[in-house]
C-alpha positions as semicolon CSV with decimal commas, in nm:
position;residue;x (nm);y (nm);z (nm)
1;M;-3,224;5,078;4,538
2;R;-2,875;5,032;4,421
3;P;-2,777;4,918;4,050
4;S;-2,706;4,626;3,921
5;I;-2,396;4,538;3,750
6;L;-2,270;4,251;3,576
7;I;-1,871;4,209;3,503
8;T;-1,666;4,004;3,342
9;N;-1,356;3,975;3,118
10;D;-1,151;3,726;2,886
11;D;-0,805;3,717;3,120
12;G;-1,015;3,449;3,326
13;L;-1,131;3,504;3,684
14;M;-0,791;3,529;3,844
15;A;-0,632;3,826;3,637
16;K;-0,591;4,116;3,831
17;G;-0,761;4,383;3,576
18;L;-1,069;4,206;3,675
19;Q;-1,029;4,210;4,042
20;E;-0,924;4,566;4,011
21;L;-1,238;4,627;3,804
22;I;-1,451;4,518;4,073
23;E;-1,306;4,732;4,341
24;A;-1,389;5,041;4,096
25;M;-1,780;4,899;4,090
26;K;-1,828;4,835;4,418
27;P;-1,898;5,200;4,548
28;L;-2,121;5,203;4,205
29;G;-2,378;4,883;4,245
30;D;-2,452;4,545;4,373
31;L;-2,215;4,318;4,157
32;V;-2,234;4,004;3,958
33;V;-1,940;3,887;3,820
34;V;-1,917;3,568;3,584
35;A;-1,594;3,503;3,439
36;P;-1,397;3,203;3,227
37;D;-1,234;2,983;3,394
38;S;-0,930;3,035;3,239
39;P;-0,785;3,287;2,985
40;R;-0,999;3,297;2,707
41;S;-0,810;3,614;2,475
42;G;-0,887;3,692;2,190
43;M;-1,247;3,493;2,139
44;S;-1,428;3,797;1,990
45;S;-1,737;3,733;1,995
46;A;-1,714;3,336;1,986
47;I;-1,988;3,111;2,184
48;T;-1,996;2,733;2,248
49;V;-2,220;2,520;2,082
50;N;-2,066;2,151;2,021
51;I;-2,001;2,112;2,431
52;P;-2,208;2,190;2,732
53;T;-2,115;2,524;2,954
54;R;-2,074;2,510;3,344
55;L;-2,145;2,768;3,569
56;H;-2,056;2,749;3,931
57;K;-2,097;2,963;4,233
58;I;-1,781;3,035;4,372
59;S;-1,816;3,304;4,673
60;E;-2,100;3,553;4,785
61;E;-2,030;3,859;5,001
62;K;-2,220;4,175;5,087
63;G;-2,271;4,319;4,734
64;V;-2,067;4,086;4,572
65;V;-2,155;3,757;4,412
66;R;-1,889;3,525;4,195
67;Y;-1,896;3,284;3,913
68;R;-1,649;3,089;3,713
69;C;-1,747;2,959;3,354
70;S;-1,611;2,749;3,156
71;G;-1,686;2,923;2,847
72;T;-1,625;3,219;2,643
73;P;-1,631;3,615;2,781
74;V;-1,979;3,574;2,538
75;D;-2,076;3,294;2,715
76;C;-2,011;3,434;3,072
77;V;-2,296;3,735;2,903
78;K;-2,538;3,497;2,753
79;L;-2,557;3,287;3,100
80;G;-2,535;3,595;3,338
81;L;-2,806;3,764;3,121
82;H;-3,050;3,451;3,086
83;I;-2,952;3,301;3,408
84;L;-2,846;3,497;3,691
85;F;-3,091;3,797;3,576
86;P;-3,419;3,636;3,411
87;N;-3,664;3,930;3,500
88;K;-3,470;4,232;3,471
89;A;-3,140;4,315;3,324
90;P;-2,863;4,432;3,520
91;D;-2,819;4,826;3,507
92;L;-2,450;4,813;3,307
93;L;-2,285;4,582;3,227
94;V;-1,845;4,630;3,241
95;T;-1,618;4,385;3,084
96;G;-1,193;4,369;3,149
97;I;-0,986;4,578;3,273
98;N;-0,806;4,357;2,994
99;H;-0,438;4,330;3,027
100;G;-0,336;4,513;2,678
101;T;-0,521;4,786;2,454
102;N;-0,797;4,657;2,225
103;S;-0,764;4,966;2,035
104;S;-0,832;5,030;1,645
105;I;-0,866;4,732;1,467
106;S;-0,802;4,514;1,750
107;V;-1,150;4,540;1,844
108;V;-1,313;4,238;1,610
109;Y;-1,058;4,034;1,783
110;S;-1,139;4,124;2,129
111;G;-1,304;3,902;2,369
112;T;-1,318;4,153;2,609
113;M;-1,509;4,364;2,358
114;G;-1,707;4,052;2,243
115;A;-1,866;4,045;2,576
116;A;-1,944;4,402;2,590
117;I;-2,094;4,399;2,272
118;E;-2,333;4,085;2,365
119;G;-2,451;4,340;2,644
120;C;-2,502;4,577;2,373
121;I;-2,715;4,360;2,155
122;N;-2,918;4,261;2,484
123;E;-2,987;4,654;2,531
124;V;-2,790;4,649;2,827
125;P;-2,555;4,978;2,848
126;S;-2,186;4,814;2,817
127;I;-1,833;4,910;2,832
128;G;-1,558;4,722;2,785
129;F;-1,217;4,873;2,980
130;S;-0,883;4,782;2,888
131;L;-0,475;4,902;2,982
132;C;-0,173;4,920;2,759
133;N;0,063;4,662;2,959
134;H;0,004;4,296;2,913
135;Q;0,176;4,242;3,230
136;P;0,026;3,988;3,471
137;D;0,113;4,208;3,772
138;A;0,015;4,566;3,572
139;D;-0,052;4,877;3,774
140;F;-0,392;4,978;3,721
141;S;-0,425;5,248;4,024
142;K;-0,364;5,552;3,786
143;V;-0,676;5,451;3,557
144;L;-0,914;5,344;3,817
145;P;-1,058;5,692;3,938
146;S;-1,158;5,750;3,588
147;V;-1,284;5,391;3,514
148;S;-1,542;5,459;3,807
149;S;-1,614;5,806;3,614
150;I;-1,699;5,654;3,317
151;A;-1,907;5,392;3,454
152;R;-2,076;5,655;3,674
153;N;-2,146;5,858;3,344
154;V;-2,288;5,588;3,152
155;L;-2,531;5,465;3,488
156;E;-2,629;5,833;3,489
157;H;-2,722;5,943;3,113
158;G;-2,683;5,538;2,919
159;L;-2,611;5,497;2,560
160;P;-2,799;5,585;2,257
161;E;-2,960;5,203;2,132
162;G;-2,694;4,995;1,930
163;V;-2,402;5,141;2,105
164;C;-2,160;4,997;2,374
165;L;-1,774;5,187;2,457
166;N;-1,400;5,093;2,383
167;V;-1,224;5,263;2,660
168;N;-0,874;5,224;2,593
169;M;-0,641;5,317;2,882
170;P;-0,240;5,419;2,867
171;D;-0,003;5,278;3,126
172;V;0,079;5,631;3,299
173;E;-0,159;5,922;3,447
174;P;-0,366;5,961;3,217
175;Q;-0,377;6,335;3,080
176;G;-0,736;6,343;3,028
177;V;-1,010;6,155;2,826
178;K;-1,048;6,182;2,456
179;V;-1,414;6,109;2,279
180;C;-1,249;5,971;1,922
181;R;-1,268;5,703;1,618
182;Q;-1,146;5,359;1,560
183;T;-0,771;5,429;1,424
184;S;-0,770;5,264;1,048
185;G;-0,480;4,995;1,071
186;R;-0,410;4,645;1,069
187;W;-0,190;4,385;1,219
188;T;0,073;4,247;0,977
189;E;0,106;3,894;1,126
190;E;0,380;3,640;1,078
191;F;0,401;3,336;1,193
192;V;0,723;3,132;1,374
193;R;0,747;2,786;1,272
194;H;0,876;2,543;1,518
195;V;0,919;2,163;1,493
196;D;0,771;1,926;1,795
197;P;0,997;1,609;1,893
198;H;0,799;1,416;1,629
199;G;0,888;1,619;1,295
200;H;0,579;1,785;1,283
201;P;0,587;2,191;1,214
202;Y;0,356;2,411;1,455
203;F;0,352;2,752;1,456
204;W;0,283;3,092;1,706
205;L;0,151;3,340;1,639
206;T;0,317;3,675;1,637
207;G;0,314;4,012;1,468
208;N;0,301;4,391;1,466
209;F;0,058;4,661;1,395
210;S;0,080;4,874;1,104
211;N;-0,109;5,274;1,188
212;D;-0,263;5,386;0,852
213;E;-0,263;5,757;0,985
214;P;-0,030;5,799;1,260
215;H;-0,057;6,157;1,266
216;A;-0,437;6,164;1,270
217;M;-0,530;6,359;1,587
218;D;-0,888;6,235;1,600
219;T;-0,797;5,885;1,682
220;D;-0,765;5,629;1,942
221;E;-0,409;5,530;1,865
222;W;-0,298;5,907;1,831
223;A;-0,528;5,963;2,190
224;L;-0,286;5,665;2,388
225;A;0,034;5,755;2,217
226;N;-0,028;6,080;2,371
227;N;-0,119;5,971;2,716
228;Y;-0,495;6,000;2,698
229;I;-0,801;5,779;2,766
230;A;-0,963;5,681;2,417
231;I;-1,320;5,670;2,441
232;V;-1,498;5,491;2,122
233;P;-1,850;5,456;2,065
234;T;-1,896;5,102;1,903
235;K;-2,186;4,999;1,689
236;I;-2,360;4,692;1,650
237;D;-2,487;4,766;1,391
238;M;-2,208;4,648;1,081
239;T;-2,392;4,783;0,796
240;A;-2,195;4,991;0,575
241;Y;-2,445;5,268;0,436
242;D;-2,237;5,457;0,246
243;A;-2,177;5,174;-0,014
244;M;-2,558;5,013;-0,041
245;D;-2,649;5,228;-0,363
246;A;-2,364;5,115;-0,548
247;I;-2,394;4,763;-0,479
248;K;-2,778;4,786;-0,585
249;S;-2,647;4,894;-0,905
250;W;-2,483;4,588;-1,003
251;Q;-2,645;4,346;-1,229
252;F;-2,743;4,027;-1,006
């Protein structure tokens, strides 16, 4: 029996990265695609709670069923798991391929990784894929063999409990694959101020990534800068165990 694979993204149903991911997964299993009806980048693990979430089947062909969802990437996963896989969870969840990197601290903002983390919470082996190219017509062809290989390995070997994979890929022919850690860094934001026709100010978020350890060779940012695919095993348990004893010593 072929594996079942749930697919979503945060760039929306029409994104090229999603279409490329679908093609890469077709040889590996039967696909159920649940994607947002429009871009939902930067949603992290947001869920829709104040308005109804809608799910519509839009197409079905041999081995691939597609749905559009009015909610966030995590809504897509929740609906997929609870409505479309009510009796048996899928064998794999893949998200992406995101247009733009989700390396380093971007993992906490990413809708792509929010969806992968949701799959992991529900004990489904989950992978988030991202390409270092924001362009709508980005060329994914150089990394698709690696996308298929990584997914095939997860189907074969599984993942440790509470762990999903954050996979970021360079926008060139990869030199190989590095299993590495998340880089220490942050986004230094600036807000560009404008004034609308009514005289009211509004702001556009911009920013630059500040790498705290540019020469550390065991990080995802180093791997990408040197044209490697970076795989960061990512945990859903955010407990800082090494800080617990110190905090227990406080006088509450």
